[in-house]
C-alpha positions, 0 to 999 in steps of 0.5 A: 205223531204222538197224542201230546203233539196232536193235542197241541195242534188241536188246542190251536184250532178255532172253536168251530174246528174243535167242535167239528173234530169232536163230532167226528170223533163221536161218530167214530166211537159210535161206529166202533160201538155199533160194530162191536155190538153187532159182532156180539150178536152175530147172526145170519139174519143180519145182512150187510145192507141192514147194517149199512142202513142202521149206520146211516140212520145213526149218522143222520141222527148225529148230523141232525143233532149237530145242525140243530134240526 
């Protein structure tokens, strides 16, 4: 599937589903940015657990923001 085909499908979605899709894409972008940032500051002082915890914090903030909390 190419971008144009996906865009046509997205345009047919109800408004609520478009919002959900937008939020999911935003989460993906944040995860990607965080990964790049962590790689640029690669250090042995960061554990996988610390990275996972930080990702969960960001996800929780996004969830709260999207649900008006």
